C-alpha positions as CSV (number, residue, x, y, z in Angstrom):
1,M,286.9,48.2,221.8
2,G,287.4,45.1,219.7
3,A,283.8,44.9,218.6
4,A,283.8,48.6,217.6
5,M,286.9,48.1,215.5
6,M,285.4,45.1,213.7
7,L,282.2,47.1,213.0
8,W,284.3,50.0,211.7
9,M,286.2,47.7,209.3
10,L,283.0,46.2,208.1
11,V,281.6,49.7,207.3
12,V,284.9,50.6,205.5
13,W,284.9,47.5,203.3
14,A,281.2,47.9,202.5
15,G,281.9,51.4,201.4
16,I,284.8,50.4,199.2
17,L,282.7,47.7,197.6
18,G,279.8,50.1,197.1
19,L,282.2,52.6,195.4
20,A,283.7,49.9,193.2
21,L,280.2,48.8,192.1
22,T,279.1,52.4,191.4
23,L,282.3,53.0,189.4
24,A,281.8,49.9,187.4
25,A,278.1,50.8,186.6
26,W,279.2,54.3,185.6
27,L,282.0,53.0,183.3
28,F,280.1,50.2,181.7
29,P,276.4,51.2,181.5
30,T,273.9,48.7,180.2
31,V,271.8,50.1,177.4
32,P,269.0,47.9,176.0
33,V,269.9,47.1,172.4
34,A,267.0,47.3,170.0
35,P,266.7,44.4,167.6
36,R,268.2,45.1,164.2
37,S,265.9,45.6,161.3
38,T,266.4,43.4,158.3
39,A,266.5,44.9,154.8
40,R,263.0,43.5,154.2
41,D,261.6,45.2,157.3
42,I,263.0,48.5,156.2
43,L,261.6,48.0,152.7
44,D,258.2,47.1,154.0
45,S,258.1,50.1,156.3
46,R,259.1,52.5,153.5
47,Y,256.3,51.0,151.3
48,A,253.8,51.3,154.2
49,R,254.7,55.0,154.6
50,G,254.1,55.6,150.9
51,E,257.7,56.3,150.0
52,L,257.7,53.6,147.3
53,T,255.3,52.9,144.4
54,P,254.1,49.3,144.2
55,E,256.2,48.7,141.1
56,R,259.4,50.1,142.8
57,Y,258.6,48.0,146.0
58,R,258.4,44.8,144.0
59,Q,261.6,45.6,142.1
60,M,263.5,46.3,145.2
61,R,262.1,43.2,146.9
62,E,263.2,41.1,143.9
63,E,266.7,42.7,144.1
64,L,267.0,41.6,147.7
65,A,266.4,37.9,147.0
66,P,265.7,37.3,143.3
67,E,265.6,33.5,143.5
68,L,263.9,33.1,146.8
69,G,260.3,33.9,147.8
70,W,259.8,35.7,151.1
71,P,257.6,34.1,153.8
72,G,254.2,35.7,153.7
73,D,254.4,36.8,150.1
74,T,251.2,36.5,148.0
75,P,251.6,33.6,145.7
76,A,250.1,35.6,142.8
77,L,253.0,38.0,143.0
78,N,255.8,35.6,143.9
79,H,255.5,32.5,141.7
80,P,256.1,32.0,138.0
81,G,253.2,31.1,135.9
82,T,250.7,33.3,137.7
83,S,249.0,36.5,136.5
84,G,251.0,38.8,138.8
85,T,247.9,40.3,140.3
86,Y,246.1,40.0,143.7
87,P,242.9,38.0,143.8
88,D,240.9,41.2,143.8
89,G,242.5,42.4,140.6
90,R,245.1,44.8,142.0
91,S,248.6,44.4,140.5
């Protein structure tokens, strides 16, 4: 009778623990958080989708960081003293 009572208490406590964990998982769900897009990422994707003209894209990019060049920018479009065109002649 003593062993049966200990086994029964073990089952009861395991059930209580299981219910507590289930309740905690239901109350505080873990949702994967997507990385936040930067303003530059949003601007680049709008340009890629064709929502912006090249001129408007450059203007908005300059408004985001007028004194700083962005990593990966083409030097012909980013640095003073250059022609402002791509090597193949596009502007």
